[in-house]
N, C-alpha and C positions, 0 to 999 in steps of 0.2 A: 572473412570475419577478422577483425583486428582484436586478437585476444590480449594484446599488450595495453589496451586502454585501461587507465587507472580508474578507481572507484569515483574519484573526483567529487567527493562529498565534503565540502569545507564549510558551507553555510546551510544551516538547518533551521527551518521554521517549524515550531511546535504549537499549533493552536490548541488551547485548553478552554474548559468551561467551568472550572472550579470543582469538578467532581473527581473522585478517586478513579472512577472508570476511565475517564479521559486520560488520566496520568499513567495508565498501564502502558502507554506508548514509550515512556521515558527510558526503560531499560534497553529497548531497541535503539533508541537515539544514541545512547552511550556505546552500544555494541557497534553500530555502523559508522558513527562519526569519529570515534576515538577521542582522547582527551584534549586534542588541539582544535576540534571543530568549533566554529562560531555558532552558538545556539541562541535563537531568539524565542523566548516563551511569550506567546501572544494570548491575550484574553480580550474578546470583543464584547462590550456591554451595550445594552439597548440605549437608544436616545430617550432621555427622561422628559416627562411632562409634569406639570404641577400636580400636587396631591391635595384633594379637598375632603372636608369632613362631610357628614350626612346633610349638613345644611348648605353645602356648596361653598363654604369659606375656604380659601387657600391656606393650608397649614404647612406646606413645604413647597418652595419654589423649584422650578426645573434645575437651576444651578445647584441648589442644595441636594436635591435627589441625585443629580449626576455625580456630585462629589461623593455621595454615599456609595454609589455603584463602583466608582473608581477605587475607593478605599477597600471595599470587599475584594475586588479583583486583584489589587496589589497584595493583599494577604494570601489569596489563593496562589499567586505566582511565587511568592516567597516560600510557601510550603513546597510547591513543585520544585523550585530550584534546590531546596534542601535534599531532594532525592537524586540530585545530579552530582554527587560527591566525586571530586577528582577532575571535573570539567573546568578548564582554565578560562573560557570565554563564554559567559552566559549573560544575556541581557533580557530585560523584561519590557513588554510593551502593552499598554492598555489603551484601546481605541474604542470608539463608538460607531454604531452603524450596522449595516448588513454583514453578518459574519463572512459569507463567501466572498463578497466584494472586497472586504477589508483584507482578507487573506491574500487574494489575488493581487491587490495593490501593493502589499508589502513584499510579495514575491518579486514583483517587477522592480520595486524601488531598491531592494537590498541584494538583488542578484542571487536569489536563493537557489541552491542546488537540489535540495530535498525538502519536501513538505512531509512531516511525520505527524499523523493524527489517528485518533481512535475512531473506529467505525460508529461508535455510539458514545454518548455522554449523558450525564444526568445532573447538570449543574443548576445553579441558582437562576439562570436565565431561561430554563426550559430545556428539555431533552434535544440533543442533536438529531436532526432528521436525516437519515442516510440518503433519502431521495432528494434532499435539497442541498445541504451544505457540502457534504463529502462528494456527492455526485457532481455538483456544479463545479467544484474545484478540480476534480479529476478531469472532467470534460474540457475545461478551458485552459489549464496550465500546460506549459511546455517543460516544467520541471519534473523530476522524479517524485512520485507520491508513494509513501509508505502508509498503508492502512492496517491497523491492528484491531482485531475484534476483541470483545470482552473475554477475559481469561477464564471466566466461570462457565463457558460453553462446554457441555459434556461431549460434543461430537468429536472434537480434536483437543487433546490435552497437551498441546505444545507449551513448553515453559516460556513465559515472557522474559526470563532472565538471560536467555542465550539463543543464538541461532546455530544449529548444528549442521544444517545442509541447505542447499538451494535447489528448489524444484522448478524446472523451466518447461512449461508447456509450449508446444509449437504446433502449427497446423501445416508445416512444410512450406510456408510462403516466405518470400524475402522480407516482407514487413515483420512477420513474427520473429524472424531471425535477428532483428535489430535488438532484441532483448539479450542476446548471447554475449556481446561485448560487455554489457553492464554486469551480467551475471559473472563473467570472467573476472572483472575488476573487483567485485564484491567478494568473490571466492578467494581471491588472492589476499585481500585485506583481512577477511575474517578467518582465513585458513580453514575453509570448510569445503566439502565435495559438492559437485554439481551433478544433478540427475536430470536428463532431458527426456521428456515424454511426449509422445504423439498419440492422441486418442482418435480412433477411427470408428465411425458408426457403420455397421454392416446391416443392410436391409435384405434379409433372406427369408425364405419360407420356412415353416416349421420342419419340413422335410427337404433340405437343400439338395439341389441336383448338382451335377458336375460343373455346370456353368457358374452357379452361385459360389461353389467352393473355389473355382479358379479365380473368380473376381476378388474374393476375400484374400486369397493367397497373393495376388498381384498387388493389391493395396498394401498389404503388410510388407511385402518385399520393397516396394517403393518408399514406404515410410521408414523402414529400417535402414535403407541406403542413405537417406538424408540424415538420419540420426547418427549413423556411423561416421559420416564426414564431419559433422559438428563435434563429435566426441574426440576424433583424432586431432582436430585443431586445438581443442582445449588441452588435451593430454600433451601435445607438442609444446605447449606453453607452461607445462609443469603443473597443471591443475588436475586433480583427481576427478574424473568424469566418467559417467556411465549413461546408458539410455534404456528405454523400454517402450514398446508399442502396446497401447491399451486399447481395449475394445468396449464400446458402449457410449452412453451419453458423456460428453467431455467433462462437464462440471462434476457429475457423480464420480467419474473415473479419477479425476484429479483429487477430489476430496478423499476418496477411498485409498488412494495410493500414497497420500502424504504421510510422512513420519512425524512423530512428535518433535518439535523444534525446527521443522522445515519452514523456510520463507519461500513463498511462491513468487517467481519473477516472470512477468509477461508483459507484452505490449498491450496498449489500450485498444488496438484494432489489428485486424489481420485479414488475410484472404486465403483461399484454398478450398473452394468448393463447399462441401457440406459443413465444415467447421468455420463459422465466422467468429474469429477470436475476440472481436469486440463484444459480441454477445456473451461469450464465455467470461471475459473479464467483468462485465457488468453483473452477470449472474453469480460469479464468485463473490463479488462485493456484497451483493444482497443476501447471499447465503450466510455471510458473517461468521464463518468458522475457521478461516485460515488467514494468517498475516500475508498481505500482498505488497509487492513492490511493482508499481505500474510505471512502465517505461513509455515516454512519448516517442512518436515516430516522425520521420521526415516525409511521410506520405500525406 
């Protein structure tokens, strides 16, 4: 593991929809990018059609309606930019079309390092559908994706103002381990500790026999050995790191062990027997209670 890898977040794309809920991602953008990051605030508006009265007469042409959409979007972005005090390089973009496609096109055109977006929005163009916009972007991009859930969710009370630690789930695979250099770079930039966790599901009878107990002990030992190796590498690079083996459903275990202010860092897919990390990432996204940094893999 190359723990010397930098965070390498210099260009950040922030898709917004005009709602305050979507703008809850902005403090995370400032925390992760720093004052010198190049930030693009993006709002995608629908393609306009003419407006007719009850008699079928055109009372507003598509061009006029489209201009109205753009004016509203620019006001939204101005308000959002006002929340990024201290940022040196912020630009605004208003485009029309399919939101996911426009986000992906801009990522490619501008060489975006990080897409930072809320898991839900509630803007003038309709609520963001996690199953469509966010999910489509996450599946298709090769950039880092930061997804922030609504701050009023009672399950996890992480402050949107700061990141106090990085929680890195792993399934013991080489694919899942690709999140560690990213976590190392972010930990160094943010000056926060890293905690690596491995959740194992143990299928044993209500009255486990010696064989069940031996199997559980072996799996725990193997998991801890892999975690110890990763922790040592991080610590050798001067990063405050620790580890823990969890038992039970991986998603539930991750949610229950997360501390307020934690950012979860994990790859979009993994391997490793019973824990398919891709499913875990998707289920954590849909649970919508933890901020996630999703790392693309070379697999």
